[in-house]
VODREN-965352 format. One line per 3 residues: number of its first residue (from 1); their letters; for each residue x negated, y negated, z negated of N, C-alpha, C, O. Coordinates in pm, whole numbers, plus 50000, padded with zeros to 5 digits. Layout:
N
NUM	A	X Y Z X Y Z X Y Z X Y Z | ...
// end
This chain:
330
1	MRR	56578 13980 91736 56648 13964 91608 56766 13868 91625 56874 13890 91571 | 56740 13763 91700 56849 13668 91720 56963 13731 91798 57081 13707 91771 | 56926 13814 91899 57029 13879 91980 57111 13974 91894 57233 13979 91905
4	RQF	57042 14053 91807 57114 14147 91721 57204 14072 91622 57316 14115 91595 | 57153 13961 91569 57235 13883 91476 57359 13828 91545 57468 13824 91488 | 57339 13784 91672 57451 13729 91746 57558 13836 91772 57678 13812 91757
7	ISL	57511 13957 91810 57605 14066 91838 57679 14105 91711 57800 14131 91715 | 57607 14109 91597 57671 14142 91470 57775 14038 91434 57886 14070 91390 | 57736 13911 91455 57830 13805 91424 57953 13814 91513 58066 13797 91466
10	LGG	57931 13841 91644 58042 13854 91738 58135 13968 91697 58258 13955 91703 | 58074 14081 91655 58155 14195 91610 58238 14160 91488 58353 14202 91475 | 58177 14081 91398 58252 14040 91279 58368 13951 91313 58476 13965 91255
13	VAT	58349 13859 91407 58457 13771 91450 58571 13852 91508 58688 13821 91487 | 58535 13959 91584 58638 14041 91648 58725 14112 91547 58842 14141 91573 | 58668 14141 91429 58746 14213 91328 58830 14121 91241 58915 14169 91166
16	WPV	58809 13990 91249 58883 13896 91163 59034 13909 91179 59104 13917 91078 | 59088 13911 91303 59234 13924 91314 59287 14052 91251 59393 14052 91189 | 59213 14162 91267 59255 14290 91209 59257 14280 91057 59352 14324 90992
19	MAR	59149 14222 91001 59142 14207 90856 59253 14116 90806 59314 14141 90702 | 59279 14010 90881 59383 13915 90839 59519 13983 90838 59599 13963 90746 | 59546 14065 90943 59674 14135 90947 59687 14232 90832 59794 14245 90773
22	AQQ	59577 14301 90799 59579 14399 90690 59607 14330 90558 59685 14378 90476 | 59539 14214 90537 59560 14141 90413 59702 14089 90404 59762 14087 90297 | 59755 14044 90520 59890 13991 90520 59991 14100 90488 60087 14078 90413
25	SER	59970 14222 90546 60065 14331 90526 60061 14383 90383 60159 14438 90334 | 59946 14366 90316 59931 14416 90182 59952 14310 90075 59925 14334 89957 | 59999 14193 90114 60022 14089 90015 60137 14131 89924 60225 14207 89964
28	LHR	60136 14080 89804 60240 14113 89707 60367 14035 89738 60367 13912 89740 | 60474 14107 89763 60605 14046 89777 60666 14036 89637 60659 14130 89558 | 60725 13922 89607 60777 13899 89473 60930 13902 89475 60994 13833 89554
31	IGV	60987 13983 89385 61132 13987 89370 61168 13978 89222 61084 14001 89135 | 61293 13943 89194 61343 13941 89058 61452 14045 89041 61526 14074 89135 | 61463 14100 88922 61570 14196 88890 61626 14159 88754 61552 14146 88656
34	WFA	61758 14142 88747 61824 14100 88624 61918 14210 88577 62019 14239 88641 | 61882 14272 88464 61961 14380 88408 62064 14326 88309 62040 14226 88241 | 62178 14396 88302 62285 14353 88212 62258 14394 88067 62315 14335 87975
37	NPE	62173 14493 88047 62150 14548 87913 62014 14503 87858 61930 14455 87934 | 61993 14517 87727 61862 14483 87669 61751 14572 87722 61776 14683 87770 | 61629 14523 87714 61515 14594 87769 61493 14729 87702 61448 14823 87767
40	NDP	61525 14741 87572 61499 14866 87501 61612 14967 87515 61607 15074 87454 | 61714 14936 87593 61824 15030 87616 61772 15149 87698 61715 15128 87805 | 61791 15272 87651 61743 15390 87727 61798 15396 87869 61730 15442 87960
43	EVK	61921 15349 87887 61980 15349 88021 61903 15257 88115 61882 15291 88231 | 61860 15142 88065 61783 15047 88146 61650 15109 88188 61607 15092 88302 | 61586 15179 88097 61457 15241 88130 61473 15343 88242 61387 15353 88329
46	QEI	61582 15418 88240 61607 15514 88348 61636 15442 88480 61593 15486 88586 | 61709 15332 88472 61741 15257 88593 61614 15197 88655 61597 15200 88776 | 61527 15143 88571 61400 15087 88622 61318 15196 88689 61263 15175 88798
49	AGF	61309 15310 88624 61230 15420 88679 61285 15465 88815 61210 15487 88909 | 61418 15478 88824 61479 15518 88950 61460 15414 89059 61434 15449 89174 | 61473 15287 89023 61457 15177 89118 61315 15172 89173 61295 15164 89294
52	QDE	61216 15178 89083 61078 15172 89127 61037 15296 89205 60957 15288 89299 | 61091 15411 89167 61062 15534 89240 61113 15526 89383 61044 15564 89477 | 61235 15475 89399 61292 15464 89534 61217 15361 89616 61193 15381 89735
55	LAK	61179 15249 89554 61100 15149 89625 60967 15208 89673 60924 15182 89785 | 60902 15287 89586 60774 15347 89622 60788 15439 89743 60700 15443 89830 | 60899 15513 89749 60924 15600 89864 60935 15520 89994 60905 15570 90102
58	LGW	60979 15395 89979 60997 15309 90095 60872 15224 90124 60872 15143 90216 | 60767 15245 90044 60641 15176 90068 60615 15055 89982 60517 14983 90003 | 60703 15031 89882 60688 14914 89796 60643 14961 89657 60725 15003 89574
61	VEG	60513 14952 89634 60455 15002 89510 60425 14885 89417 60356 14791 89454 | 60479 14893 89295 60460 14786 89196 60311 14761 89172 60235 14853 89142 | 60271 14634 89184 60132 14596 89163 60044 14608 89286 59932 14558 89287
64	RTI	60095 14674 89390 60015 14689 89511 60077 14615 89630 60010 14536 89696 | 60204 14640 89656 60271 14572 89765 60388 14486 89717 60444 14407 89793 | 60425 14503 89592 60538 14427 89540 60516 14394 89392 60457 14472 89318
67	HID	60563 14276 89352 60562 14237 89211 60706 14213 89170 60779 14141 89238 | 60748 14275 89059 60887 14264 89014 60893 14191 88881 60831 14232 88783 | 60968 14082 88878 60993 14009 88754 61127 14056 88698 61231 14035 88759
70	YRF	61124 14121 88582 61246 14172 88520 61297 14074 88415 61220 14012 88342 | 61427 14062 88410 61494 13987 88305 61607 14074 88250 61661 14159 88320 | 61642 14052 88123 61739 14138 88056 61839 14053 87978 61806 13945 87930
73	SAG	61959 14104 87968 62063 14035 87891 62086 14110 87761 62084 14233 87758 | 62106 14036 87655 62125 14098 87523 62273 14103 87490 62331 14005 87443 | 62334 14219 87515 62471 14240 87472 62573 14149 87537 62673 14113 87474
76	GDI	62550 14111 87663 62649 14030 87732 62659 13889 87679 62769 13832 87677 | 62549 13830 87635 62549 13693 87583 62556 13597 87701 62454 13547 87748 | 62679 13572 87748 62699 13496 87871 62653 13351 87858 62622 13288 87958
79	DRY	62648 13298 87738 62602 13160 87719 62458 13142 87766 62418 13031 87802 | 62382 13249 87764 62241 13240 87805 62221 13260 87955 62111 13240 88006 | 62325 13298 88025 62310 13332 88167 62259 13217 88253 62174 13241 88339
82	PAV	62308 13093 88235 62254 12984 88318 62104 12966 88302 62033 12938 88399 | 62054 12981 88179 61909 12966 88156 61831 13078 88223 61725 13054 88281 | 61883 13200 88214 61815 13313 88279 61813 13293 88431 61712 13319 88496
85	AKD	61925 13247 88485 61933 13224 88630 61832 13118 88674 61763 13137 88774 | 61822 13008 88600 61726 12902 88634 61583 12955 88625 61498 12921 88708 | 61557 13039 88524 61424 13095 88507 61385 13180 88627 61274 13168 88678
88	LIG	61475 13266 88671 61445 13352 88785 61426 13272 88913 61335 13299 88991 | 61513 13175 88935 61501 13093 89056 61369 13017 89056 61307 12998 89160 | 61326 12972 88937 61201 12898 88926 61078 12979 88963 60975 12921 88996
91	LQP	61087 13110 88960 60975 13196 88999 60961 13206 89150 60861 13259 89200 | 61060 13155 89223 61061 13155 89369 61042 13295 89429 60953 13316 89510 | 61125 13390 89388 61115 13524 89445 61173 13526 89587 61246 13436 89627
94	ELI	61138 13630 89661 61192 13645 89796 61338 13691 89793 61414 13664 89886 | 61375 13759 89686 61515 13798 89666 61533 13838 89520 61435 13857 89447 | 61659 13849 89478 61690 13886 89340 61798 13994 89340 61896 13986 89413
97	VTQ	61778 14096 89256 61877 14201 89235 61947 14172 89102 61882 14148 89001 | 62081 14175 89103 62155 14145 88980 62248 14259 88942 62277 14348 89023 | 62293 14256 88818 62398 14343 88769 62509 14257 88710 62483 14157 88644
100	TTA	62632 14296 88734 62755 14237 88681 62798 14110 88754 62717 14040 88815 | 62926 14085 88746 62987 13967 88808 62935 13838 88745 62904 13742 88815 | 62927 13836 88611 62886 13714 88542 62744 13671 88578 62719 13553 88602
103	ATA	62651 13766 88582 62513 13733 88617 62502 13688 88762 62430 13593 88792 | 62573 13755 88850 62571 13718 88992 62626 13578 89012 62572 13500 89090 | 62735 13546 88941 62794 13413 88951 62697 13305 88902 62688 13197 88960
106	ALQ	62625 13334 88794 62528 13238 88741 62418 13209 88842 62376 13094 88856 | 62373 13311 88911 62268 13292 89012 62323 13219 89135 62256 13134 89193 | 62445 13254 89173 62503 13190 89291 62514 13039 89272 62501 12963 89368
109	RET	62539 12997 89149 62548 12853 89122 62414 12782 89137 62408 12661 89156 | 62305 12859 89127 62171 12799 89130 62106 12801 89268 62017 12720 89295 | 62150 12892 89356 62084 12899 89487 62180 12946 89595 62263 13034 89574
112	HTI	62165 12884 89712 62238 12928 89830 62141 12973 89939 62180 12994 90054 | 62014 12988 89900 61912 13026 89998 61842 13157 89964 61818 13239 90053 | 61811 13179 89837 61744 13303 89799 61843 13419 89810 61951 13412 89751
115	PIV	61811 13525 89883 61902 13639 89896 61927 13706 89761 61835 13720 89680 | 62050 13747 89738 62089 13815 89614 62153 13949 89649 62247 13955 89729 | 62103 14056 89589 62162 14189 89603 62233 14220 89472 62167 14244 89370
118	FTR	62365 14221 89473 62438 14245 89349 62473 14393 89333 62493 14465 89431 | 62480 14437 89208 62528 14570 89173 62625 14555 89056 62628 14451 88990 | 62705 14659 89031 62802 14658 88921 62897 14538 88930 62934 14480 88829
121	VSD	62934 14503 89053 63035 14401 89080 63153 14473 89145 63135 14548 89240 | 63274 14450 89093 63390 14524 89142 63471 14451 89248 63535 14515 89330 | 63471 14319 89248 63551 14243 89344 63471 14126 89398 63498 14011 89362
124	PVG	63373 14152 89485 63289 14043 89535 63363 13942 89621 63324 13826 89627 | 63471 13985 89688 63548 13891 89768 63626 13798 89677 63620 13676 89692 | 63700 13854 89582 63777 13773 89488 63690 13685 89401 63734 13579 89357
127	SGF	63567 13729 89376 63473 13649 89294 63407 13538 89374 63338 13454 89317 | 63427 13538 89505 63369 13433 89588 63226 13458 89628 63156 13365 89670 | 63179 13581 89618 63040 13611 89653 63023 13635 89803 62921 13597 89861
130	VSS	63123 13697 89866 63115 13728 90009 63248 13695 90074 63352 13693 90009 | 63243 13668 90205 63367 13641 90279 63447 13767 90300 63570 13766 90292 | 63378 13876 90327 63442 14007 90343 63336 14113 90316 63217 14084 90318
133	LAR	63380 14236 90291 63285 14343 90264 63202 14375 90389 63083 14405 90378 | 63264 14369 90505 63193 14403 90629 63100 14293 90674 62994 14320 90731 | 63139 14166 90648 63060 14052 90692 63044 13954 90575 63124 13862 90559
136	PSG	62940 13974 90494 62923 13889 90374 62912 13740 90405 62967 13658 90332 | 62841 13706 90512 62831 13570 90568 62742 13473 90493 62704 13371 90549 | 62707 13500 90368 62622 13406 90294 62488 13468 90256 62431 13547 90332
139	NLT	62439 13431 90138 62309 13484 90092 62326 13599 89992 62230 13639 89927 | 62450 13651 89980 62474 13761 89887 62531 13883 89959 62610 13871 90052 | 62488 13999 89915 62547 14127 89954 62511 14227 89846 62442 14192 89750
142	GLL	62557 14350 89859 62520 14445 89755 62608 14567 89751 62655 14616 89854 | 62628 14616 89628 62694 14744 89608 62812 14729 89511 62798 14677 89401 | 62926 14777 89556 63045 14774 89472 63030 14866 89352 62957 14965 89357
145	QYE	63098 14832 89245 63104 14920 89129 63230 15006 89137 63223 15122 89176 | 63345 14950 89100 63470 15024 89103 63580 14940 89165 63586 14818 89145 | 63666 15005 89241 63789 14940 89286 63893 14956 89176 63882 15048 89094
148	PGI	63994 14869 89171 64087 14871 89058 64166 15001 89044 64207 15038 88933 | 64188 15071 89156 64266 15195 89150 64206 15304 89065 64273 15402 89033 | 64078 15289 89027 64014 15391 88945 64078 15401 88807 64066 15504 88741
151	TGK	64147 15296 88763 64212 15301 88632 64318 15411 88627 64342 15470 88522 | 64381 15437 88742 64479 15545 88748 64415 15680 88721 64475 15766 88657 | 64293 15698 88770 64219 15821 88746 64185 15834 88598 64198 15942 88541
154	WLA	64141 15725 88536 64106 15730 88393 64228 15763 88307 64219 15844 88215 | 64341 15701 88337 64462 15729 88261 64510 15873 88282 64556 15938 88188 | 64499 15922 88405 64540 16060 88433 64454 16160 88357 64504 16264 88313
157	MLK	64324 16129 88342 64236 16218 88266 64276 16222 88119 64275 16328 88057 | 64313 16106 88065 64359 16103 87925 64485 16186 87908 64499 16260 87810 | 64577 16173 88001 64702 16246 87993 64679 16396 88010 64751 16478 87953
160	EIA	64579 16431 88089 64549 16572 88113 64490 16639 87990 64527 16751 87955 | 64399 16570 87924 64332 16631 87808 64416 16619 87681 64400 16697 87588 | 64507 16519 87679 64594 16498 87562 64734 16459 87613 64768 16341 87614
163	PHI	64814 16558 87654 64946 16529 87714 65040 16449 87625 65135 16387 87674 | 65014 16451 87495 65101 16379 87402 65079 16228 87401 65158 16155 87342 | 64974 16180 87465 64940 16037 87459 65053 15951 87514 65109 15979 87620
166	ANV	65085 15846 87439 65192 15754 87480 65144 15609 87485 65199 15528 87560 | 65043 15574 87404 64989 15438 87398 64838 15442 87423 64765 15517 87358 | 64794 15362 87518 64651 15359 87552 64596 15219 87535 64641 15125 87600
169	AFM	64499 15205 87447 64432 15077 87429 64340 15052 87547 64254 15135 87579 | 64358 14939 87612 64272 14900 87725 64168 14803 87671 64198 14687 87645 | 64045 14853 87653 63941 14772 87590 63838 14726 87692 63785 14804 87771
172	SGE	63811 14596 87688 63708 14538 87775 63661 14409 87711 63724 14358 87618 | 63551 14356 87759 63494 14234 87703 63581 14113 87733 63616 14088 87849 | 63616 14039 87631 63701 13921 87647 63635 13817 87737 63703 13745 87810
175	RDA	63503 13810 87730 63433 13709 87808 63401 13755 87949 63356 13677 88033 | 63425 13885 87976 63418 13933 88113 63557 13914 88174 63618 14008 88225 | 63607 13791 88168 63749 13764 88195 63793 13812 88331 63899 13873 88344
178	YSY	63713 13785 88434 63757 13823 88568 63768 13975 88579 63869 14026 88627 | 63668 14045 88535 63670 14191 88541 63783 14248 88456 63847 14346 88495 | 63807 14187 88341 63912 14234 88250 64048 14232 88320 64119 14333 88322
181	NYF	64084 14119 88377 64214 14105 88443 64224 14193 88567 64330 14246 88599 | 64114 14206 88636 64108 14286 88760 64150 14430 88733 64230 14486 88808 | 64098 14489 88627 64129 14628 88595 64259 14642 88515 64329 14742 88529
184	LQS	64292 14543 88432 64410 14553 88348 64538 14563 88431 64624 14647 88401 | 64553 14481 88531 64674 14484 88612 64692 14617 88682 64803 14669 88692 | 64582 14672 88730 64588 14804 88794 64626 14912 88694 64703 15002 88726
187	AKT	64573 14902 88573 64604 15002 88469 64752 14998 88434 64814 15103 88415 | 64810 14879 88425 64951 14867 88393 65037 14931 88502 65138 14995 88473 | 64997 14912 88627 65072 14970 88738 65066 15122 88736 65165 15190 88762
190	AAS	64947 15175 88703 64929 15321 88703 64990 15388 88582 65017 15508 88585 | 65013 15314 88474 65057 15373 88348 65200 15424 88351 65230 15530 88296 | 65289 15350 88415 65431 15383 88411 65462 15524 88464 65534 15598 88396
193	PLG	65412 15563 88580 65442 15699 88628 65389 15809 88536 65438 15921 88538 | 65289 15776 88455 65231 15875 88365 65302 15877 88229 65271 15961 88144 | 65396 15785 88210 65469 15782 88085 65390 15728 87968 65413 15767 87854
196	VEV	65297 15637 87996 65218 15576 87888 65231 15425 87895 65264 15368 87999 | 65204 15361 87784 65203 15215 87777 65061 15168 87753 64992 15216 87663 | 65019 15072 87833 64884 15015 87819 64890 14898 87721 64970 14806 87737
199	VPN	64804 14903 87620 64799 14798 87518 64670 14717 87537 64562 14769 87508 | 64678 14592 87586 64557 14512 87610 64478 14489 87481 64534 14454 87377 | 64346 14509 87491 64259 14490 87375 64130 14420 87418 64025 14485 87424
202	PVS	64134 14289 87448 64010 14217 87479 63926 14201 87352 63978 14167 87246 | 63796 14224 87364 63708 14216 87247 63584 14133 87280 63541 14125 87395 | 63528 14073 87176 63407 13992 87194 63291 14038 87107 63175 14020 87144
205	DDA	63321 14099 86991 63215 14135 86899 63255 14258 86819 63361 14317 86842 | 63170 14297 86724 63195 14417 86644 63325 14406 86566 63401 14503 86557 | 63351 14290 86509 63472 14273 86428 63597 14292 86513 63695 14353 86468
208	DIE	63594 14238 86636 63707 14256 86727 63733 14405 86754 63846 14451 86751 | 63625 14477 86779 63637 14619 86812 63693 14697 86693 63779 14782 86710 | 63644 14667 86575 63692 14737 86455 63840 14709 86430 63916 14800 86399
211	RSL	63880 14582 86443 64021 14547 86423 64109 14611 86530 64218 14661 86502 | 64060 14607 86653 64139 14657 86764 64167 14806 86751 64281 14850 86767 | 64064 14883 86723 64083 15028 86715 64158 15068 86589 64231 15168 86590
214	AAI	64143 14995 86481 64221 15022 86361 64370 15001 86388 64454 15075 86338 | 64400 14897 86467 64540 14867 86498 64599 14971 86592 64711 15017 86570 | 64526 15009 86696 64580 15107 86791 64594 15244 86726 64681 15322 86765
217	AQL	64510 15274 86629 64518 15403 86561 64648 15417 86482 64689 15529 86451 | 64712 15304 86450 64837 15308 86376 64956 15344 86465 65062 15382 86416 | 64936 15332 86597 65043 15367 86689 65049 15518 86709 64948 15587 86697
220	ANA	65165 15566 86738 65181 15710 86760 65117 15752 86892 65128 15684 86993 | 65048 15866 86887 64992 15926 87010 64906 15827 87088 64932 15800 87205 | 64803 15774 87022 64719 15670 87081 64596 15727 87149 64542 15829 87107
223	GLL	64554 15659 87255 64431 15691 87325 64355 15564 87360 64403 15454 87334 | 64238 15580 87417 64152 15464 87445 64094 15473 87585 64039 15576 87625 | 64107 15364 87660 64042 15349 87790 63945 15233 87779 63987 15119 87757
226	VAP	63817 15260 87794 63716 15155 87790 63681 15116 87933 63623 15195 88007 | 63716 14994 87972 63690 14946 88107 63547 14892 88116 63485 14862 88014 | 63494 14879 88237 63357 14828 88253 63342 14686 88200 63417 14597 88238
229	STT	63245 14666 88112 63211 14532 88064 63077 14539 87992 63042 14643 87936 | 63004 14430 87995 62875 14426 87925 62895 14434 87775 62809 14488 87704 | 63007 14381 87725 63036 14387 87582 63050 14532 87536 62995 14571 87432
232	AIA	63123 14612 87613 63143 14752 87578 63013 14830 87584 62987 14916 87500 | 62931 14801 87685 62803 14871 87698 62715 14844 87577 62656 14936 87519 | 62706 14718 87539 62618 14680 87429 62664 14737 87296 62583 14759 87206
235	RRD	62795 14762 87284 62850 14810 87156 62906 14952 87168 62998 14990 87095 | 62851 15027 87259 62906 15161 87285 62896 15254 87165 62986 15335 87143 | 62790 15244 87086 62777 15332 86970 62888 15307 86869 62942 15401 86810
238	LII	62923 15180 86848 63031 15146 86756 63164 15199 86808 63242 15259 86733 | 63191 15177 86937 63317 15222 86996 63331 15372 86986 63437 15423 86950 | 63225 15444 87018 63228 15590 87014 63251 15641 86872 63329 15733 86850
241	SLA	63183 15579 86776 63197 15625 86637 63338 15599 86583 63392 15681 86509 | 63397 15485 86620 63533 15455 86574 63636 15546 86640 63732 15588 86576 | 63616 15576 86767 63707 15670 86835 63702 15806 86766 63805 15872 86752
244	ARY	63584 15847 86724 63570 15975 86653 63637 15967 86516 63704 16062 86474 | 63620 15856 86446 63678 15841 86313 63830 15852 86318 63892 15915 86232 | 63889 15790 86421 64036 15792 86432 64087 15911 86515 64206 15921 86544
247	RMP	63993 16000 86552 64029 16119 86631 64111 16079 86754 64216 16136 86783 | 64059 15981 86823 64129 15921 86935 64070 15967 87068 63951 15944 87092 | 64147 16030 87155 64097 16065 87289 64057 15939 87364 64131 15840 87364
250	AVY	63941 15942 87427 63892 15823 87496 63826 15861 87628 63765 15967 87641 | 63840 15773 87725 63774 15790 87854 63689 15666 87882 63730 15554 87852 | 63573 15689 87939 63475 15582 87960 63435 15575 88107 63452 15672 88181
253	PWR	63380 15460 88150 63346 15444 88292 63209 15497 88332 63177 15503 88451 | 63126 15537 88233 62991 15582 88266 62950 15702 88182 62995 15720 88069 | 62866 15782 88239 62816 15906 88177 62747 15879 88043 62763 15957 87949
256	FFV	62671 15770 88034 62590 15750 87913 62674 15730 87788 62623 15745 87677 | 62802 15695 87803 62891 15692 87688 62913 15835 87635 62920 15856 87514 | 62924 15930 87726 62953 16069 87688 62828 16136 87630 62839 16212 87534
259	TAG	62713 16110 87686 62591 16167 87630 62562 16111 87491 62490 16173 87412 | 62620 15993 87461 62604 15934 87328 62711 15981 87230 62712 15940 87114 | 62802 16069 87277 62903 16124 87187 63046 16096 87225 63138 16141 87156
262	GLM	63069 16021 87334 63205 15994 87380 63269 16119 87437 63200 16217 87467 | 63400 16117 87452 63473 16236 87494 63454 16270 87641 63417 16382 87674 | 63478 16175 87730 63469 16206 87873 63453 16079 87955 63484 15969 87908
265	SYG	63405 16095 88077 63387 15981 88166 63411 16023 88309 63400 16141 88345 | 63443 15923 88390 63453 15943 88534 63399 15817 88598 63451 15708 88574 | 63296 15830 88679 63241 15710 88739 63112 15734 88813 63070 15847 88836
268	IDN	63051 15624 88850 62927 15628 88925 62808 15640 88830 62819 15617 88710 | 62695 15676 88888 62570 15683 88814 62492 15554 88840 62458 15525 88955 | 62466 15476 88736 62397 15348 88755 62254 15364 88806 62201 15273 88871
271	VDL	62191 15477 88777 62058 15501 88831 62066 15517 88983 61984 15462 89056 | 62167 15591 89030 62188 15605 89174 62216 15469 89237 62171 15442 89349 | 62289 15385 89166 62322 15252 89218 62195 15169 89238 62181 15099 89339
274	LRD	62102 15176 89144 61976 15103 89158 61891 15161 89271 61820 15088 89339 | 61898 15291 89289 61826 15353 89402 61882 15301 89535 61806 15272 89628 | 62013 15289 89542 62074 15235 89663 62035 15089 89683 62013 15045 89796
277	AAS	62027 15014 89574 61987 14873 89583 61846 14861 89639 61814 14765 89709 | 61761 14958 89608 61623 14955 89658 61620 14957 89811 61532 14897 89873 | 61716 15027 89873 61719 15031 90020 61754 14894 90077 61705 14857 90184
280	YVD	61839 14819 90006 61871 14682 90050 61748 14593 90036 61718 14511 90123 | 61677 14609 89925 61554 14532 89905 61456 14559 90018 61397 14467 90073 | 61439 14685 90052 61348 14725 90160 61386 14656 90291 61300 14600 90359
283	RML	61512 14662 90326 61556 14605 90454 61540 14454 90457 61505 14397 90560 | 61565 14388 90343 61551 14242 90339 61405 14200 90346 61371 14103 90414 | 61319 14272 90275 61177 14237 90279 61118 14260 90418 61014 14204 90452
286	RGS	61184 14341 90496 61138 14367 90633 61210 14280 90736 61194 14299 90856 | 61292 14184 90688 61347 14085 90779 61497 14077 90791 61548 13981 90849 | 61571 14174 90738 61717 14169 90747 61772 14057 90660 61714 14023 90557
289	KAA	61883 13999 90702 61949 13894 90627 62065 13952 90546 62128 14049 90587 | 62092 13891 90431 62203 13937 90347 62334 13935 90425 62416 14026 90412 | 62353 13833 90506 62477 13819 90581 62497 13932 90682 62609 13957 90726
292	ELP	62388 14001 90717 62395 14108 90816 62421 14244 90753 62450 14341 90824 | 62411 14253 90621 62422 14383 90554 62557 14393 90483 62581 14318 90388 | 62645 14481 90526 62776 14493 90464 62767 14540 90320 62673 14610 90281
295	VQA	62865 14502 90241 62874 14549 90103 62907 14698 90105 62996 14742 90178 | 62836 14773 90026 62848 14920 90028 62934 14966 89911 62914 14924 89797 | 63029 15054 89939 63114 15112 89835 63053 15242 89785 62987 15311 89862
298	PTK	63074 15277 89658 63020 15403 89606 63085 15523 89674 63203 15518 89711 | 63009 15628 89692 63061 15749 89756 63055 15871 89665 63112 15975 89696 | 62987 15857 89552 62971 15972 89463 63015 15936 89322 62965 15840 89262
301	YKT	63109 16013 89269 63158 15995 89133 63135 16124 89054 63138 16233 89110 | 63113 16109 88925 63087 16225 88841 63185 16229 88723 63214 16127 88661 | 63234 16349 88695 63317 16372 88577 63231 16442 88472 63171 16545 88499
304	VVN	63227 16384 88353 63146 16441 88245 63235 16459 88122 63311 16369 88086 | 63226 16576 88059 63309 16608 87943 63220 16657 87829 63128 16736 87850 | 63249 16610 87709 63174 16650 87591 63261 16746 87508 63352 16702 87438
307	LKT	63233 16876 87517 63313 16977 87447 63299 16965 87295 63394 16990 87222 | 63180 16927 87249 63158 16912 87106 63250 16804 87048 63310 16822 86942 | 63260 16691 87120 63347 16583 87075 63493 16624 87080 63571 16593 86989
310	AKA	63531 16696 87187 63670 16742 87198 63708 16830 87080 63816 16815 87023 | 63620 16920 87044 63646 17010 86931 63657 16931 86801 63742 16961 86717 | 63571 16830 86784 63569 16753 86660 63698 16675 86638 63737 16652 86523
313	IGL	63764 16634 86747 63888 16558 86730 64011 16645 86755 64123 16595 86765 | 63990 16776 86765 64101 16870 86771 64166 16886 86907 64286 16911 86915 | 64088 16871 87015 64143 16886 87149 64089 17010 87218 63971 17043 87206
316	DVP	64175 17079 87290 64133 17187 87378 64125 17132 87520 64224 17083 87574 | 64007 17140 87579 63990 17088 87714 64052 17184 87813 64014 17301 87817 | 64148 17139 87894 64212 17229 87990 64114 17279 88095 64018 17211 88133
319	ASL	64140 17400 88141 64052 17462 88241 64043 17378 88368 63938 17372 88432 | 64154 17312 88404 64155 17231 88526 64052 17119 88520 63990 17084 88621 | 64034 17061 88400 63936 16954 88383 63794 17009 88382 63703 16948 88438
322	LVR	63775 17122 88318 63642 17184 88312 63593 17225 88450 63475 17210 88482 | 63684 17276 88533 63647 17319 88667 63600 17200 88750 63507 17213 88830 | 63664 17085 88732 63628 16966 88810 63504 16896 88757 63442 16819 88829
325	ADE	63468 16922 88633 63358 16849 88570 63225 16877 88639 63191 16991 88668 | 63149 16770 88663 63016 16784 88718 62915 16819 88608 62810 16877 88634 | 62950 16783 88485 62862 16812 88371 62947 16834 88248 63038 16756 88219
328	VIE	62916 16940 88175 62985 16970 88050 62881 16973 87940 62787 17052 87946 | 62897 16887 87839 62804 16879 87729 62857 16964 87614 62966 16939 87563 | 62780 17064 87574 62826 17157 87470 62752 17139 87339 62779 17211 87242
// end
C-alpha cells in the first residue's frame, strides 16, 4: 500500500508542471477598449460583435481566455476623457484599444508603459503618438482612419451628384480641433479645381448645427460635407434631418450615416477597423511590442448611396456613381 501510494504521489508530482502550464496558458488576459460612441449606439454594438468575433477566431474568447473592460463616450464629451483614461489605467490592463485622436491623447498622458492600439486616428505622427508610421518607437501603434486627401473625393462626389453646387459647408466638431484643421485645409485645396467654395462650420452642440445649416441653406447652390468627428457621430440624426429639410446634398465619412437616411458616403467600415485591431491585440498578447508593429493604413473603402434620399431632395443619381457604389439603398 505504501509503495502504491508513493508511486501515485510520484505520478502526481510529474503532472504538476503540465497542469501549471495549462493553467498559465488559460489565464484571463485583461484588456481595455474605449469606444467613441455611447454604449446604446447600434454602431457600437456591431463593432463590439465584430471585435469579439475576430478575437475568438484568434483564440481569445471573452470570459475564458480574455476579459475585456469596455468604456464609452457620450457624444464626444471631451471634458470627461481624463477621468475615463485614469479609470482604464487603474484597471491595469495588458493593453488598451482606443478610438479617436482625443481619447488616444488622453490615455497617452496617463501612461507610457501600457501598450495602446489606436483606431479612427487620422494623423498619428502629427498628433505625437508615433515617430513614424513604419517605426512607432513608443507604446502606441494602430490603424489609420483617413488621410487628408480624402476630402477631395468627398467634394468630387458632391459635384458629381449635384453639378450646380457652389458652396459647401464643412462641418466638424469644434472641440475635435486637431482633426478639424487637418481635414479643413485639405478640403480648401481640393475645392478650387472643382469650382466650389468651402465654408467652415465648426459645431459643438445641437444649436450650433441648427444655426450652421440654416445659414448655409441661404447660400445659392449649397451642399454639405460632414468630416469625421465624435460630435457629428453623436448628432447624426439631427444633421441628416436638417439636410433633408433644406434639400441639401450631403456626403458623409461613414456608411451608418447613409443607412440612417443620409444621401451618400465614402469611407472605411468601422467594424472592419475593429476586426483589424483584434489582430494587433492578438500579436501583443503573444509578445509583440507596439514599437515593432507599424501603423496600418486602410485598404478598403466603400461608396454607399441612398436613392430614396436622393429622390426626396430632387436629385437624379448619375449612372457613373451608381456603377461605382458598393451599396445602393432603395
